[in-house]
One Martini backbone bead per residue (centre of mass of N, CA, C, O) as a GRO file, in nm:
protein
  211
    1MET     BB    1   7.694  -0.832  -5.668
    2LYS     BB    2   7.513  -0.661  -5.854
    3ARG     BB    3   7.247  -0.788  -5.758
    4LEU     BB    4   7.269  -0.692  -5.462
    5SER     BB    5   7.284  -0.394  -5.519
    6LEU     BB    6   7.008  -0.369  -5.654
    7ILE     BB    7   6.848  -0.463  -5.405
    8GLY     BB    8   6.943  -0.242  -5.205
    9LYS     BB    9   6.828  -0.002  -5.371
   10ALA     BB   10   6.534  -0.090  -5.356
   11PHE     BB   11   6.503  -0.082  -5.047
   12HIS     BB   12   6.577   0.214  -5.015
   13ARG     BB   13   6.347   0.333  -5.179
   14ARG     BB   14   6.120   0.205  -5.004
   15GLY     BB   15   6.205   0.339  -4.735
   16ALA     BB   16   6.171   0.639  -4.839
   17LYS     BB   17   5.872   0.608  -4.906
   18ASN     BB   18   5.774   0.540  -4.623
   19ALA     BB   19   5.870   0.799  -4.486
   20GLU     BB   20   5.701   0.993  -4.655
   21GLU     BB   21   5.430   0.878  -4.570
   22ALA     BB   22   5.462   0.923  -4.264
   23GLN     BB   23   5.496   1.233  -4.279
   24ARG     BB   24   5.211   1.291  -4.413
   25GLU     BB   25   5.042   1.144  -4.171
   26ALA     BB   26   5.120   1.275  -3.892
   27PRO     BB   27   4.921   1.524  -3.854
   28ASN     BB   28   4.686   1.273  -3.886
   29LEU     BB   29   4.677   1.093  -3.611
   30SER     BB   30   4.524   0.792  -3.627
   31ALA     BB   31   4.436   0.473  -3.616
   32SER     BB   32   4.462   0.431  -3.929
   33ALA     BB   33   4.742   0.564  -3.949
   34VAL     BB   34   4.893   0.373  -3.774
   35GLU     BB   35   4.837   0.123  -3.948
   36LYS     BB   36   4.981   0.226  -4.199
   37VAL     BB   37   5.262   0.271  -4.073
   38PHE     BB   38   5.285  -0.013  -3.883
   39GLY     BB   39   5.159  -0.257  -4.031
   40ARG     BB   40   5.426  -0.352  -4.195
   41PHE     BB   41   5.586  -0.418  -3.899
   42LEU     BB   42   5.340  -0.579  -3.794
   43SER     BB   43   5.181  -0.836  -3.678
   44TRP     BB   44   4.866  -0.922  -3.655
   45PRO     BB   45   4.852  -0.998  -3.347
   46LEU     BB   46   4.998  -0.741  -3.247
   47LEU     BB   47   4.804  -0.530  -3.372
   48THR     BB   48   4.552  -0.634  -3.207
   49PHE     BB   49   4.674  -0.573  -2.932
   50VAL     BB   50   4.708  -0.271  -2.966
   51ARG     BB   51   4.409  -0.206  -3.022
   52LEU     BB   52   4.304  -0.311  -2.750
   53GLY     BB   53   4.469  -0.125  -2.567
   54VAL     BB   54   4.347   0.142  -2.665
   55VAL     BB   55   4.053   0.079  -2.591
   56LEU     BB   56   4.091   0.022  -2.289
   57ALA     BB   57   4.220   0.297  -2.214
   58ALA     BB   58   3.969   0.465  -2.296
   59CYS     BB   59   3.770   0.331  -2.101
   60PHE     BB   60   3.914   0.391  -1.837
   61VAL     BB   61   3.918   0.700  -1.855
   62GLY     BB   62   3.606   0.736  -1.880
   63LEU     BB   63   3.535   0.594  -1.608
   64ALA     BB   64   3.703   0.775  -1.422
   65ALA     BB   65   3.550   1.040  -1.492
   66GLN     BB   66   3.264   0.938  -1.392
   67THR     BB   67   3.383   0.835  -1.083
   68GLU     BB   68   3.467   1.096  -0.972
   69LYS     BB   69   3.519   1.206  -0.646
   70LEU     BB   70   3.417   1.432  -0.444
   71PRO     BB   71   3.477   1.607  -0.195
   72GLY     BB   72   3.308   1.501   0.060
   73PRO     BB   73   2.996   1.458   0.146
   74GLU     BB   74   2.716   1.311   0.052
   75GLN     BB   75   2.411   1.449  -0.053
   76PRO     BB   76   2.068   1.441  -0.101
   77ILE     BB   77   2.139   1.710  -0.253
   78PRO     BB   78   2.288   1.858  -0.494
   79PHE     BB   79   2.536   2.127  -0.409
   80SER     BB   80   2.651   2.449  -0.533
   81HIS     BB   81   2.848   2.704  -0.423
   82LYS     BB   82   2.968   2.801  -0.686
   83LEU     BB   83   2.689   2.867  -0.821
   84HIS     BB   84   2.529   3.023  -0.584
   85VAL     BB   85   2.766   3.217  -0.487
   86GLY     BB   86   2.968   3.262  -0.727
   87GLY     BB   87   2.733   3.306  -0.956
   88GLN     BB   88   2.467   3.434  -0.785
   89ASN     BB   89   2.530   3.586  -0.511
   90LEU     BB   90   2.469   3.450  -0.259
   91LYS     BB   91   2.403   3.465   0.068
   92CYS     BB   92   2.442   3.291   0.348
   93ALA     BB   93   2.172   3.394   0.498
   94THR     BB   94   1.968   3.276   0.295
   95CYS     BB   95   2.023   2.960   0.395
   96HIS     BB   96   2.155   3.064   0.683
   97LYS     BB   97   2.023   3.062   0.966
   98ASN     BB   98   1.999   3.255   1.308
   99PRO     BB   99   1.875   3.134   1.557
  100ASP     BB  100   1.774   3.144   1.862
  101PRO     BB  101   2.058   3.238   2.038
  102GLY     BB  102   2.300   3.190   1.788
  103GLU     BB  103   2.499   2.949   1.778
  104SER     BB  104   2.364   2.839   1.512
  105MET     BB  105   2.345   2.731   1.188
  106GLY     BB  106   2.134   2.677   0.945
  107LEU     BB  107   1.962   2.476   0.708
  108ALA     BB  108   1.823   2.419   0.424
  109THR     BB  109   1.512   2.391   0.307
  110ALA     BB  110   1.294   2.280   0.076
  111ALA     BB  111   1.115   2.527   0.076
  112LEU     BB  112   1.333   2.741   0.033
  113CYS     BB  113   1.439   2.627  -0.242
  114MET     BB  114   1.153   2.647  -0.394
  115GLN     BB  115   1.143   2.954  -0.433
  116CYS     BB  116   1.331   2.910  -0.692
  117HIS     BB  117   1.255   2.598  -0.805
  118GLU     BB  118   0.981   2.624  -0.942
  119GLU     BB  119   1.145   2.719  -1.215
  120VAL     BB  120   1.432   2.637  -1.167
  121LYS     BB  121   1.502   2.341  -1.289
  122ALA     BB  122   1.232   2.165  -1.273
  123ASP     BB  123   1.338   1.905  -1.470
  124SER     BB  124   1.518   1.811  -1.253
  125PRO     BB  125   1.569   1.535  -1.060
  126ALA     BB  126   1.668   1.689  -0.807
  127ILE     BB  127   1.425   1.895  -0.799
  128GLN     BB  128   1.197   1.682  -0.785
  129LYS     BB  129   1.297   1.571  -0.514
  130LEU     BB  130   1.276   1.835  -0.363
  131ALA     BB  131   0.963   1.875  -0.416
  132SER     BB  132   0.876   1.628  -0.256
  133PHE     BB  133   0.980   1.722   0.024
  134ALA     BB  134   0.806   1.984   0.030
  135LYS     BB  135   0.523   1.850  -0.004
  136ASP     BB  136   0.579   1.644   0.252
  137LYS     BB  137   0.748   1.787   0.479
  138ARG     BB  138   1.048   1.696   0.464
  139GLU     BB  139   1.356   1.638   0.576
  140LEU     BB  140   1.666   1.753   0.515
  141LYS     BB  141   1.968   1.546   0.555
  142TRP     BB  142   2.211   1.709   0.601
  143VAL     BB  143   2.565   1.697   0.600
  144ARG     BB  144   2.773   1.789   0.814
  145VAL     BB  145   3.101   1.931   0.820
  146TYR     BB  146   3.070   2.127   1.069
  147ALA     BB  147   3.154   2.075   1.424
  148ILE     BB  148   3.088   2.140   1.751
  149PRO     BB  149   3.171   2.059   2.046
  150SER     BB  150   3.004   2.026   2.346
  151PHE     BB  151   3.260   2.154   2.526
  152VAL     BB  152   3.195   2.408   2.347
  153PHE     BB  153   3.169   2.753   2.336
  154PHE     BB  154   2.958   2.882   2.065
  155SER     BB  155   2.892   3.188   1.862
  156HIS     BB  156   2.794   3.310   1.570
  157ARG     BB  157   2.677   3.587   1.661
  158VAL     BB  158   2.921   3.695   1.808
  159HIS     BB  159   3.119   3.674   1.568
  160LEU     BB  160   2.967   3.843   1.361
  161THR     BB  161   2.939   4.102   1.542
  162ALA     BB  162   3.271   4.123   1.558
  163GLY     BB  163   3.343   4.061   1.226
  164ALA     BB  164   3.334   3.791   1.135
  165THR     BB  165   3.385   3.559   0.880
  166CYS     BB  166   3.320   3.279   0.698
  167THR     BB  167   3.611   3.238   0.568
  168GLU     BB  168   3.788   3.204   0.830
  169CYS     BB  169   3.661   2.905   0.875
  170HIS     BB  170   3.556   2.797   0.561
  171GLY     BB  171   3.645   2.944   0.341
  172GLU     BB  172   3.607   2.930  -0.015
  173VAL     BB  173   3.294   2.842  -0.086
  174LYS     BB  174   3.256   2.971  -0.375
  175GLU     BB  175   3.461   2.723  -0.504
  176LEU     BB  176   3.262   2.494  -0.436
  177GLU     BB  177   3.101   2.212  -0.554
  178GLN     BB  178   3.161   2.065  -0.272
  179MET     BB  179   3.134   2.029   0.049
  180TYR     BB  180   3.427   2.084   0.261
  181LYS     BB  181   3.707   2.073   0.469
  182VAL     BB  182   3.934   2.325   0.441
  183LYS     BB  183   3.958   2.403   0.743
  184PRO     BB  184   4.058   2.387   1.045
  185MET     BB  185   3.884   2.289   1.360
  186ASN     BB  186   4.051   2.391   1.647
  187MET     BB  187   4.222   2.507   1.911
  188ALA     BB  188   4.453   2.635   1.754
  189SER     BB  189   4.282   2.804   1.548
  190CYS     BB  190   4.134   2.969   1.773
  191VAL     BB  191   4.373   3.088   1.923
  192ASN     BB  192   4.501   3.230   1.689
  193CYS     BB  193   4.264   3.418   1.624
  194HIS     BB  194   4.240   3.554   1.906
  195GLN     BB  195   4.527   3.673   1.900
  196ALA     BB  196   4.496   3.840   1.639
  197LYS     BB  197   4.219   3.992   1.779
  198ALA     BB  198   4.242   4.029   2.092
  199ALA     BB  199   4.121   3.783   2.232
  200SER     BB  200   4.037   3.572   2.448
  201VAL     BB  201   4.222   3.275   2.613
  202ASP     BB  202   4.055   3.177   2.816
  203CYS     BB  203   3.927   2.886   2.914
  204THR     BB  204   3.631   3.008   3.013
  205TYR     BB  205   3.545   3.128   2.729
  206CYS     BB  206   3.481   2.812   2.607
  207HIS     BB  207   3.487   2.667   2.895
  208GLU     BB  208   3.398   2.494   3.152
  209LYS     BB  209   3.436   2.520   3.475
  210MET     BB  210   3.667   2.349   3.682
  211ASN     BB  211   3.681   2.229   4.026
   0.00000   0.00000   0.00000
């Protein structure tokens, strides 16, 4: 019995020592620290399995971060409204012209973009691609995010002249890394806006009269 008691005390002292070591190592918990603390209690195959799981989890998180897709359609040239409008304070009309008769807003051409990017970020692969479009006078086929149905009469110029702002229909574009449809554009949203601004909601105001 005395021998068993001595053995028990020895195990108790060893356990206390292990606990002290674990407490000292806890603030700087790295992979090697985990091995030191738990390696005594895990068999070699199980410890190897834990290591492999940690590595695979890290790879998965890294891959997910790299492949995270921004909302909205992918464009031929990456363009950040957050950078250009929010950061550089460019006005909408700088890139979006409103040619006669004023129904539609245009999209930026490669030549227009190169007025700034002849020098700004000229070594960027995206800007080099943009420069090749401008040099060859090729059209940049931007993917439109908002489109008015053909059966609706709508004039950007009329709305802008009446005091409407871009954000009322398109949201806070200056906060978007990639353009996507932030606000719905349908009959309900148009009617609600017309009612709020005391504009006509007569059917023939926006639609062709049907006999």
